Structure formats: C-alpha cells, structure tokens
RODO-2510 file (C-alpha; in nm, 4 decimals, decimal comma):
residues 271
     n   res          X          Y          Z
     1     m     1,1724    -0,4667     6,4546
     2     a     1,1606    -0,1915     6,1910
     3     i     1,2370     0,1682     6,2787
     4     n     0,9494     0,3946     6,1714
     5     l     1,0044     0,7052     6,3833
     6     i     1,3262     0,8996     6,4429
     7     a     1,3405     1,1805     6,6986
     8     t     1,6332     1,4177     6,7212
     9     d     1,7204     1,7034     6,9506
    10     l     1,8552     2,0133     6,7768
    11     n     2,1108     2,2228     6,9697
    12     g     2,4243     2,0167     7,0240
    13     t     2,2744     1,7256     6,8312
    14     l     2,1462     1,7869     6,4773
    15     l     2,2600     2,1480     6,4520
    16     h     2,6141     2,2790     6,4386
    17     q     2,7258     2,5283     6,7011
    18     d     2,6325     2,8164     6,4676
    19     q     2,2739     2,6815     6,4335
    20     r     2,3390     2,5643     6,0779
    21     f     2,3081     2,2198     5,9226
    22     d     2,3809     2,0561     5,5873
    23     k     2,0519     2,1303     5,4110
    24     e     2,1209     1,9289     5,0971
    25     r     2,2239     1,6212     5,2939
    26     f     1,9268     1,6657     5,5244
    27     k     1,6833     1,6850     5,2316
    28     r     1,8395     1,3777     5,0717
    29     v     1,8124     1,1776     5,3964
    30     l     1,4536     1,2957     5,4519
    31     a     1,3503     1,1874     5,1018
    32     q     1,5114     0,8460     5,1492
    33     l     1,3352     0,8048     5,4836
    34     r     1,0029     0,8925     5,3254
    35     a     1,0594     0,6190     5,0656
    36     i     1,0817     0,3593     5,3457
    37     n     0,7916     0,5050     5,5482
    38     v     0,9956     0,6662     5,8246
    39     s     0,9045     0,9990     5,9862
    40     l     1,1658     1,2320     6,1319
    41     v     1,0818     1,4391     6,4391
    42     l     1,2624     1,7615     6,5243
    43     s     1,2388     1,7910     6,9034
    44     s     1,3296     2,1218     7,0645
    45     g     1,2588     2,3678     7,3405
    46     n     1,2397     2,6466     7,0814
    47     q     0,9174     2,8047     6,9586
    48     y     0,7494     2,6601     6,6523
    49     a     0,7808     2,9900     6,4639
    50     h     1,1572     2,9842     6,5194
    51     l     1,1861     2,6221     6,4038
    52     r     0,9653     2,6737     6,1001
    53     q     1,1912     2,9582     5,9900
    54     l     1,5073     2,7582     6,0569
    55     f     1,3864     2,4580     5,8560
    56     k     1,1744     2,6389     5,5954
    57     d     1,3874     2,5123     5,3061
    58     v     1,3608     2,1451     5,3996
    59     m     1,0032     2,0957     5,5208
    60     a     0,8430     1,7723     5,4003
    61     d     0,5383     1,5542     5,4668
    62     n     0,7394     1,3159     5,6861
    63     l     0,8962     1,5912     5,8970
    64     i     0,7224     1,6465     6,2335
    65     v     0,8079     1,9313     6,4696
    66     v     0,7912     1,9052     6,8494
    67     a     0,8342     2,2582     6,9836
    68     e     0,8464     2,4247     7,3259
    69     n     0,9747     2,1023     7,4891
    70     g     0,6649     1,9136     7,3784
    71     a     0,3971     2,1773     7,4379
    72     s     0,3264     2,1923     7,0628
    73     i     0,3419     1,9212     6,7979
    74     y     0,3042     2,0139     6,4327
    75     a     0,2695     1,7863     6,1299
    76     q     0,2523     1,9424     5,7830
    77     d     0,2230     2,2855     5,9484
    78     r    -0,0870     2,1750     6,1407
    79     l    -0,1078     2,1704     6,5207
    80     i    -0,1890     1,8138     6,6272
    81     f    -0,1160     1,8517     6,9998
    82     d    -0,1504     2,1576     7,2232
    83     g    -0,0097     2,1302     7,5740
    84     s    -0,0443     2,4964     7,6678
    85     l    -0,0771     2,5947     8,0318
    86     s    -0,4311     2,6464     8,1506
    87     a    -0,5468     2,9996     8,2255
    88     d    -0,5408     2,9125     8,5977
    89     q    -0,1839     2,7779     8,5820
    90     q    -0,0690     3,0897     8,3988
    91     r    -0,2478     3,3248     8,6385
    92     k    -0,1115     3,1450     8,9468
    93     f     0,2454     3,1619     8,8208
    94     v     0,2491     3,5328     8,7441
    95     t     0,0571     3,6357     9,0573
    96     v     0,1842     3,3852     9,3172
    97     d     0,4691     3,1550     9,2065
    98     r     0,6725     3,4297     9,0385
    99     h     0,7048     3,6083     9,3744
   100     q     0,8221     3,3080     9,5764
   101     p     1,1923     3,2995     9,6823
   102     l     1,2666     3,0298     9,4225
   103     f     1,1759     3,2594     9,1315
   104     k     1,1679     3,6088     9,2794
   105     d     1,5036     3,7210     9,1401
   106     a     1,5038     3,5013     8,8295
   107     y     1,4939     3,6179     8,4686
   108     v     1,1609     3,4827     8,3401
   109     i     1,0196     3,4558     7,9868
   110     l     0,6624     3,3534     7,9124
   111     v     0,6543     3,1772     7,5761
   112     g     0,3145     3,2235     7,4170
   113     s     0,1328     3,1281     7,0995
   114     h     0,1880     3,4726     6,9484
   115     g     0,5093     3,5932     7,1122
   116     s     0,7394     3,5848     7,4129
   117     y     0,7241     3,8153     7,7125
   118     t     0,9680     3,9282     7,9793
   119     e     0,9712     4,2101     8,2297
   120     l     1,1071     4,5594     8,1834
   121     g     1,4316     4,6074     8,3691
   122     a     1,5893     4,2790     8,2631
   123     p     1,9654     4,3127     8,1931
   124     d     2,0333     4,4243     7,8358
   125     k     2,2765     4,1366     7,7832
   126     l     2,0160     3,8773     7,8774
   127     v     1,7525     4,0409     7,6573
   128     a     1,9929     4,0484     7,3619
   129     m     2,0731     3,6804     7,4071
   130     a     1,7055     3,5913     7,4463
   131     r     1,6153     3,7621     7,1198
   132     q     1,8343     3,5080     6,9368
   133     f     1,6120     3,2210     7,0499
   134     y     1,2729     3,3707     7,1419
   135     d     1,0683     3,5151     6,8572
   136     h     0,8703     3,8383     6,8995
   137     l     1,0103     3,9097     7,2458
   138     h     0,8101     4,1834     7,4205
   139     l     0,9184     4,3710     7,7338
   140     v     0,6214     4,4319     7,9646
   141     a     0,5802     4,6098     8,2971
   142     d     0,3991     4,3160     8,4545
   143     l     0,3733     3,9556     8,3338
   144     a     0,0193     3,9469     8,4714
   145     t    -0,0847     4,1763     8,1845
   146     v     0,0150     3,9256     7,9140
   147     d    -0,2893     3,8302     7,7070
   148     d    -0,1666     3,5197     7,5271
   149     t    -0,1865     3,1430     7,5702
   150     v     0,1395     3,0366     7,7345
   151     k     0,3154     2,7254     7,6066
   152     k     0,6005     2,7234     7,8564
   153     i     0,7802     2,9409     8,1096
   154     s     1,1569     2,9759     8,0726
   155     i     1,3723     3,0497     8,3759
   156     s     1,7322     3,1623     8,3269
   157     t     2,0009     3,0394     8,5642
   158     s     2,3676     2,9459     8,5467
   159     p     2,4303     2,6072     8,3779
   160     d     2,5829     2,4606     8,6953
   161     q     2,2691     2,5541     8,8937
   162     a     2,0130     2,4170     8,6459
   163     a     1,9857     2,0650     8,7895
   164     d     1,9304     2,2033     9,1401
   165     l     1,6647     2,4471     9,0149
   166     v     1,4854     2,1635     8,8325
   167     a     1,4741     1,9540     9,1501
   168     r     1,3576     2,2441     9,3680
   169     a     1,0960     2,3575     9,1149
   170     n     0,9535     2,0061     9,0819
   171     d     0,9314     1,9812     9,4597
   172     y     0,7590     2,3198     9,4738
   173     f     0,5016     2,2490     9,2024
   174     d     0,4427     1,8899     9,3199
   175     g     0,3099     1,7679     8,9853
   176     e     0,1125     2,0786     8,8847
   177     l     0,3894     2,1929     8,6504
   178     r     0,7012     2,0058     8,5434
   179     a     1,0496     2,1552     8,5212
   180     h     1,2940     2,0435     8,2514
   181     d     1,6610     2,1316     8,2123
   182     s     1,6739     2,2618     7,8547
   183     g     2,0488     2,3160     7,8590
   184     y     2,2599     2,6310     7,8425
   185     g     2,1288     2,7489     8,1804
   186     v     1,7598     2,7477     8,0848
   187     v     1,4949     2,5632     8,2855
   188     d     1,1525     2,5281     8,1238
   189     l     0,8277     2,4947     8,3171
   190     v     0,5502     2,3142     8,1301
   191     d     0,2248     2,1398     8,2037
   192     q     0,2821     1,8075     8,3815
   193     r     0,1701     1,6072     8,0731
   194     v     0,4253     1,7787     7,8482
   195     g     0,7820     1,6802     7,7601
   196     k     0,9951     1,5375     7,4839
   197     l     0,9183     1,1794     7,5877
   198     p     0,5394     1,2306     7,6170
   199     a     0,5480     1,3948     7,2723
   200     i     0,7143     1,0924     7,1118
   201     q     0,4838     0,8540     7,2998
   202     f     0,1873     1,0544     7,1679
   203     l     0,3175     1,0225     6,8122
   204     a     0,4001     0,6537     6,8544
   205     t     0,0471     0,5807     6,9768
   206     k    -0,1002     0,7849     6,6908
   207     l     0,1063     0,5884     6,4383
   208     g     0,0525     0,2486     6,6013
   209     l     0,4178     0,2130     6,7052
   210     t     0,6068     0,1103     7,0188
   211     a     0,9459     0,1968     7,1658
   212     a     1,0899    -0,0828     6,9509
   213     n     1,0115     0,1270     6,6408
   214     v     1,1747     0,4451     6,7697
   215     m     1,5258     0,5819     6,7114
   216     a     1,6307     0,8862     6,9156
   217     f     1,9261     1,1253     6,9348
   218     g     2,0162     1,3722     7,2097
   219     d     2,2909     1,5395     7,4069
   220     g     2,1294     1,6927     7,7163
   221     a     1,9495     1,6187     8,0407
   222     n     1,6046     1,6820     7,8910
   223     d     1,6766     1,4112     7,6311
   224     v     1,7481     1,1389     7,8880
   225     p     1,3896     1,0063     7,9351
   226     l     1,3545     0,9682     7,5574
   227     l     1,6975     0,8073     7,5222
   228     r     1,6016     0,5528     7,7872
   229     y     1,2655     0,4866     7,6200
   230     a     1,3699     0,4395     7,2571
   231     a     1,4979     0,0951     7,1642
   232     h     1,7454     0,2545     6,9240
   233     s     1,8850     0,5508     7,1170
   234     y     2,2052     0,7427     7,0479
   235     a     2,3725     0,9991     7,2663
   236     m     2,6014     1,2340     7,0780
   237     c     2,9722     1,1701     7,1234
   238     n     2,9966     1,5363     7,2259
   239     a     2,7437     1,4801     7,5086
   240     p     2,8524     1,4569     7,8744
   241     a     2,9351     1,1092     8,0048
   242     d     2,6144     1,0783     8,2104
   243     i     2,4023     1,1463     7,9001
   244     q     2,5983     0,8893     7,7007
   245     a     2,5379     0,6367     7,9789
   246     a     2,1605     0,6798     7,9407
   247     a     2,1583     0,5780     7,5723
   248     k     2,2012     0,2394     7,4086
   249     h     2,4648     0,3741     7,1704
   250     v     2,6951     0,6725     7,1152
   251     t     2,7396     0,8329     6,7742
   252     a     3,0755     0,8032     6,6014
   253     l     3,0643     1,1680     6,4926
   254     d     2,9738     1,4839     6,6836
   255     n     2,7150     1,7479     6,5910
   256     e     2,9726     1,9576     6,4056
   257     h     3,0298     1,6629     6,1697
   258     d     2,6638     1,5666     6,1177
   259     g     2,6669     1,2711     6,3541
   260     v     2,2874     1,2328     6,3408
   261     l     2,2638     1,2229     5,9617
   262     a     2,5682     0,9955     5,9351
   263     t     2,4167     0,7475     6,1816
   264     i     2,0812     0,7423     6,0015
   265     e     2,2561     0,6870     5,6693
   266     q     2,4625     0,4020     5,8091
   267     e     2,1951     0,2267     6,0146
   268     l     1,8845     0,2722     5,7996
   269     l     1,9857     0,3783     5,4509
   270     n     2,2986     0,1672     5,3978
   271     n     2,4859     0,4721     5,2692
***
C-alpha cells in the first residue's frame, strides 16, 4: 500500500547533534514528496515557536508540525489540534501534585501557549540549559501564578532515572495525565489523549489513511508506540538496541549523516 504520511522525530533522528540539518536536501525531498502527495510530519517535544524558527527556511504546504509531544498540531501555520491541559488539571498540578514526594524536589517547567515558566531558585546551570530549548522562559515565584494555557509539564531528572519516573508518574496520575520519556533526562506530562502516536493517528484519520500508509522514524522511548504502529517504521542506527527492536527496520545511516532523508530518497523517491 502507498505511503502518504511520513513522521519523523527530530533530536537524534532528523537533526544533527548541533541541531542543524541539510536545508537544501530537505527542501528538495519535501518538494519531491509533495509531487507524489506525501506529507511530512515533524514530531517533537519542543514548543511550536521553537520549531517554526528552526524550520522557517523550509516550511511548505505538505509539512506538518506536531509540537509539545502531541499537544499541538499545526498545518500551514494553523493550529488544527489543541491538547492543552484543562484549567483544573493545571491548577491541581501546581497546588497539589507539585508538592507530592514524587515531584517536590524536581525541576519543573510549565510549557504554555505564550511562554515557559519555572520557579525562582532553580540552579543557574539548569536554567541556562533550558533556555536553549524552551522559548520565552520566565522565572516566577510560584507556578500557581502562571496565567497561560499549559501544553505540557516538563520534569527534569537524570537520564538513567527517566524510565522509573515515567512509571511512577503514570501510576500516580492513573490516567488523568500521561508521562512520556522525552529523552535527555526530560519527562513530559501531558493530557491523557496526547502523544506522538495519538497525533499521527489523528492526522491519519483526518487524511483517510491507516497504519499501512504511514512511515515513521525515531530514536527514543517516546517514539516506540509510533514505531510499533506504523507499517513502515525505522529506528535510527544510532538508537539504543531496545528502540531498534521496536521498529520494522533500522536506517543504514545515523542522524549525523542524514539517515532519515537518505531512507526517504531510497524507499520513496528512487534517488
């Protein structure tokens, strides 16, 4: 069956380690995909504003952006899905959940529609690192004072503790919120209907497609549900062995050598 939708993770997958990519090759591939009626989805835990800036030189009608781990989906710069937390979910987290032992000593960032927010007193090193990935980061005395619609809640931990925190957080929230391991020691909390897989299923339904029409690329734990779903799934050759085991295929080239673009060219464009 024809492939009509391609979803790719960014960090460790499409992007090089320095957050760059081959723009000219990307634009050429995107134009060739458009000619055969294929849409390309950029799927990331990053904010839409950050992604729009990163890809501003290559935006096209067949480029769709899934941001904040699926909490926002944009097509042609228009929001077509909003999975923001409800006001009650946001209020409960900052007034109750934030103070439970699981999160009490954690470094927390609320990612909103208009900015990101963390508490005063956070270590300078963590704040400096966060500013590289979270746009318009504000330091506030109390997260309960944030007046913004929250897309996701990011919790910082050590990479080797992320899987355990995901399991404990999902037990704690019991379906109210869902925790995802976003890689690099970041765990994201989102509404239970939000995630990379639900985002692609939403788009597939909207376009009249099934898993048989989907190609997917990823390298991390939060990509696994999508890699298992897509009929044409590729784990990056630089991904850990357990991630590779979840996909149908493994790319020949790593992210530093444009493994995603090379695979698309070979499998769909006969380049």
